[in-house]
N, C-alpha and C positions, 0 to 999 in steps of 0.2 A: 610360557613362551613370551618372548620380548614383545612389548607393545601390543599385547593381545586385547587390552581393554580399551575400547572406544565407546564411551558411555555418555548418554544424554538422559534427561529425565524421562520416565515412562509416559508422561503426559506433559504437554507444553502449556496447559491451561487454555484460556480463551484466546482465540485468533480471530481477527475481524477483517472483513473486506474493506479495503481502502487504507489499511495500515501496513507497515513494513515489518515482516517477520525477520528477526535476527537472532543468532545464537553463536556461541563460541564453541569451537571444536578443539579438543585437547587430546593429543596422542602422547602418552606417557611411557617412558622406557623404564620398566620395572626390574631390569637386571641389576644384580648387586654390583658394587663399585669394583670388586676384584674379579668380575666375570671375564672369561676369555673371549666372550662374544662381543662383537661391535655391531651397532645398528647405524646404517648409513643410507643415503639416497631416499630419505623419507619424503613422501609426497602425500598431501591431503587434498581431496577433491570432493565436490558435492554437486548434486542436481536435485531439482524439485520436480516431482511428478504432480502436475495439476490436472484438473479435469479436461482442460483443453490441449494438454501436451506436456512435454518434458523440456525443462530449461536448465542448461548448465550454469551453475552459480559461480560468480567470481569470489575467490577467497582473498582476504586481506589480513596482514600485508602480503603482497605477492613475493615470491622467491624466484630470483633468476635461475637458481640451481637448486637441486634437491638438497635437503639438509641432513646434517649428521646430528644425532641426538645421543648424548652421553648417558651412562647409567644414572638413574634418578632424575634425569632431565625430561623436559617435555617440549612439544611443539604445539603452539596455539594459533588457530586461525578463526576469523570471523566471517560468516556468510549472511547475506541479506537477500530478502525476496519480497517484492511488493505483491500483496494479495489483492488480486483484481477479480476473483470469481469465487462464488460459494462452493462448498463441497469438500470432499476428502482430498487432502494433499499428503504426499509422501516425501520426506527428506531422505535421500539416499546419499550416504557418506562412504567414500572410498579411501582406503589407506593402503599405501604400498611402501615397502622398504626392503633393504638388503641386510641379511644377517651373515656376518663373517666371523669365523673362529680364528683367533690369533694365539699362537702357542707362546711359551715362555721365551723362545729364541727369536720372537717377533716375526716368525713366518706365518703367513696367512693362507688359509684355505680359500677356495673360490666361494664367493658369496651366493647365498640362496635368496632369491626374490620371493617375498611373501605378500599376499594381498588380503585385506580384510574389507568386507562390505556389510554395512548395517543399515536398516531401514527404520525410520521413525515417523509415526503418524500424527497428523493434526487435522482439525476440521475448521475451515474458515466459515464464519457466520457473518451476516450483515450487522453492521454497527448502527447505521442510521436508516430508518425507513422514510421514504419521501412520497407524499401524495400531493398532486397538484390540481389546481382548478383555475380555468381561464374564464373570465367574464368580459362581455362586451360593454364598453362605456360609451356614452354619447360624445359626439365631436366636441372639441373645445370651443367651437364657434357657435353662438346662439342663432345666427342668421345664415342666409345663403350667400353673403357677400364674399365669403372666403371658401376656398376649396375644402371639401370635407376630407378629413384624415381619420384613419382608424385609431382607436384607443382601446387598450385592454388592461384589465387588472389581473395579474397573476398572483394567486395565493398558493402557498406551499405549507403543508403540515409535516413537521419533522418529529420523528419519534426515536428516542434512544433505546435501541435493542440490546445494548451492551450491559454488562454487570458491573460497570464502573461509571463514575461521573466524567463527562467530557465538557470542554469549553469550546464553544463555536468561535472560530477565528474570523472566517469570512464566508459570506454567502453572496455569490456573484452571478448575475444573469448576463450571459453573453448573447446579445441580440443579433438577429440577422441584419444585413446591411440596410434593409428597408426601414429598420426601426431604431429608436433610441429608448433607453430605459432609465428609470429613476428608482433607487432603492428607498424603501419606506421602513427600513429596519434600523438596528442599533448603530450601523455605520453611516447613517444618513448624515450628510455634511451639515445640514441645518440644525441637527441636534447636538453638535459639538461633543460627540461621545469620546471617551477615553478607554484605554485598555481594560481598566477594571470593570467597565460597563458591559464587556462582552458576556453574553448569556451562558450560564452553566446549565447542563442537563443531567440530572440524576437518572439512574436506570428507570426506564418506562416513562420518563417525562416527555411531554409533547409541547412543541413550540410552533407558533404560527409566524411566518414571514410573508412579505408581499412586495410586489414591484409594480410600478406603473410603466406600461409599454405604449409608446406613441410612434405613429408612422412619421417618417421624415417628410417634410414638405417637398424638398427637391431631391429626395433619395431615389434609389432604383426601385423597380417594381417589386411587389411582394412575391415570395416564392410559395408555390402551392404544391400540395400532395396530389396524388392521382384522384383521391376521393373528395377533393375540394377544400381541404383544410389549409389554413395559412400557417406556414412555419414561422415561429417567433424567435426561437433561440434555445439555448440549453443552460442548465443551472449547474454551477460549480460550488461545492461546499467543502470547506476545510475546518478541521477541528484539532484539539490537542488534549491529550490525557493529563491526569494529575502528575504523571511521571515525565511529562514533556514529549512523549511520543506523538507524532503528527499523523493525521489521517486525511484522506481526500476522496471525494465522491463526485462523479460527474453524471448527470442524467443524459438521456437521449434527447432528441429534438422534441421540444414542446410545441404543440399546435393548438389552434382554435377548435371549437366544436365543429362537427361535420354539419354542413348546411343542408 
C-alpha cells in the first residue's frame, strides 16, 4: 500500500522534564515509478497526550495546501513539545492522503482517502532535582538607629538526575517586590566570571548555590501565606546539554520557615 510505513524508533531514549522533545516525521511513497496510482492531498498531523491532557502539535514547515508526493518521494515534518511534567507521554501521529488510479489514456478514477494513525510512547523524567533551605540572617545594622530589615540566606542543592552531562547556564532568583537579591554563584558580578566558568554536572553530581535576600528599605510590605510564612520569590534554572539542547526549570514560591 502506498505510504503505509510511518515509522519512528521503538524507544526515544531519555526524555527529561524542562527540555524540548523534537522529532522528524517522514511519510514515504513506496510506489514504483511506473505505477498507475498517484498519491495526493498528503497531510501529516500530530498530538501529544501528556498526563494533564492532549496538545495538538504544530508541524513545521507548515503547508498552506495538502502536498502531492511522487513515487519514491517523501514528505518530512518536524514536531516539538516542551516537556513540563513527569510521567508517560504518547505521541499520536496522523497521516491522511488520497490515492488515485490513472490509466494509460490519462483518465483518473475517483480518489480514495486513506488514514493512518500510529502511537509512540515516551516517559519524561526529572533532569534536575532541587532542594532549598532558607535561613534567617541578622539585620545589617548593628544598632537600633536604623529600621530593622529582614535578611535571609537561600541555599539550593541541585542534583543531576539525567544520564548525561549538563552545563548550568543561569540560576536566577526572582524575588517578590518587597525584596532584592544578590547571587553568590558563578555569575556573581564581583567574580568576573566567563562562559567557560559555568559549572558542568555529570550524572548524579550535586552542586550548591546560594542567594542573599534583603528586604527593601522603602519597598512594599512583605507578602505572607495563610500559615504565617513570608513569600520570598521563585528560582529559575537553565541548562544546556553537550549537544546544545536547552532545558528550563522553575520552582514554586519559596517561603521562610513557619513561625
